[in-house]
N, C-alpha and C positions, 0 to 999 in steps of 0.2 A: 638289262632285262632282269628284274628281280625273280629269284627262285621262289617256289611255293614249297616250303619244307617245314618240318618239325622233327624233333628227336623221336627215334624209335618207330618210324613208319613201317608199314608192311612192305610197300613198294615205292621206291623213288624212281620215277620214269626220267630218262635222260634223253632229250632231243639232241640233234646234231649241233645246231646253232639257230638263233632266231632269224626268221625271214624278215623282210622289210615291213610287212604288214603287222607281224607279231611285235616287232620293235616299236612301231608307231602306236600300236594300240596298248602295249604293255600287258598283253594277254598271250600266253603260250598257245601255239598251234592255232593261230587266229585266222589264217587264210581259209576262205570258204571251201576250197577243194581239199583241204587236209582232212583226213579221216580219223584223226586221233580221238576226238570226242565221241563220234558215233561208235567207233570200235570199242572204246572204253566202256560204253553202256552195253553194247551188244554182247560183250564178253562177261558181263555180270559184275564188273568192278563198281559201277554206280547204279543206283536204283532207277535213275532217269537220265535222259540225255542232257548233259550240262552244256551251257554255252561257254565259250572261252572267257567271257566276262565273269563267270561263276567259278573260276579256278580256285578261289579262296576257300571253297567248300571241300576241296580234295583232302586236306588233312583230317577232316572229320570222318573220312572213309579209310584212313590210314595210308593215304597216297600223297605223293608230292611230285614236283617237276623241277628239273634243272636242265642244263645244256652242257655238252662237251666243250664247246667254244662259245664264248660270250659275244663275239663280234657278229653283228647282223650283216647278212648278205642277201642278194637276190636269189642265189643258188648256192648249195653246199659245195659245189665243185670250185667255188672261188676261194675256199680255205686252203691254207698251205699245210704241208706235212708237219712243219714245226708247230703250227697252231694246234693241230690234233694232238701231238705228243705233249705239249704244254697243257692242253686241256685235259688229257688223261691223267697227268700228274696232279692238277688241281682237283679234278673229280675224285681221285683216290683219297686225297686229304679230306675232302668234303664228306665222302662216304664213311671214312674212319671216324669223323667227328659226329655225324648224324646217326650212324648205326642202323640204317634200314635193314629189314630182313632180306630184301632183294633190291639190287640195282638192276633196272631194266633199260638197256640202251636200245633206242629205236633207230635201227639202221646198222646192218652188219658191216658195211664199208667203213662207217665212222668208228665202230668198235675196233675193227682191225687196225685202223690208222692210229687211234688213240692209245691202244694197248700193245701194238706190235705183234698181233696174233693173226697172221695172214691166213690161217686155216679155219678160223672161227666160222661157225654157221649159226643160223637161227636156232634158238633153243637154249637150254641151260648150259653154262660153261663150267669147266673145271676150276677156273680162277675164282678165288674169293678175295674180298677186300676186307681185311679184318674179319669180323664175324658175318659179314654180308655176302650172300650168294649173288651170282651174276647171271642174268638171262639176256640174250640178244633177241630183240623183236624185229619184225619187218618195219621198214620206214613207212609211216602212214601218209606220206606226201602223195598227193594226187598224181605225181609224176611216176610213182612206183606202180607200173602196170602189171608186174609179176604177181602181185597179191591183190585179191578182191577184198572188199570190206568183210565179207563172210569168212574167207580163209584167214584173214588177219585176226578176226574176232576169235576164231578157234585157237590160234596161237596165244593170244592174250589170255584166253580162258585157261589154257594149260598153266600159264604163270599164276593166274588167280588161284587155281586149285593148290598149286605148290605153296603159295604164299599163305594160304589158310591153314595148311597142315602144321 
């Protein structure tokens, strides 16, 4: 699954890993029930609702997308602890190279597993990667019933304000 990146982004969003539909389509967050694209728009990151097939427009807004783990699975719980740790190592190197202002990991469980931070919560983190700050966002999967699109958009908007500052 190719990343959507550029040097010096405002925010590099980091998914857990590609789902099967995402891997088949070649577009991030492609599953119809995934709320990433609607929440990105509702939070003010994009001026209109983008389709997954329009992911190439993200760098023009100072945004990009990558994943913690490259391997596609039907569900994130199919990933091993070792895959998360290795993914965290590779993600750190990527962030050091690309130097986004913020790395935004979508999914607190994935962040905890990749970076060994069992107490992490949604929001800004103390950890930095090089000069990049880190924010943990709720997982936009339709399976995450703890967050509505509206409450997710509020958290994404908090990051947007921080990234504009």
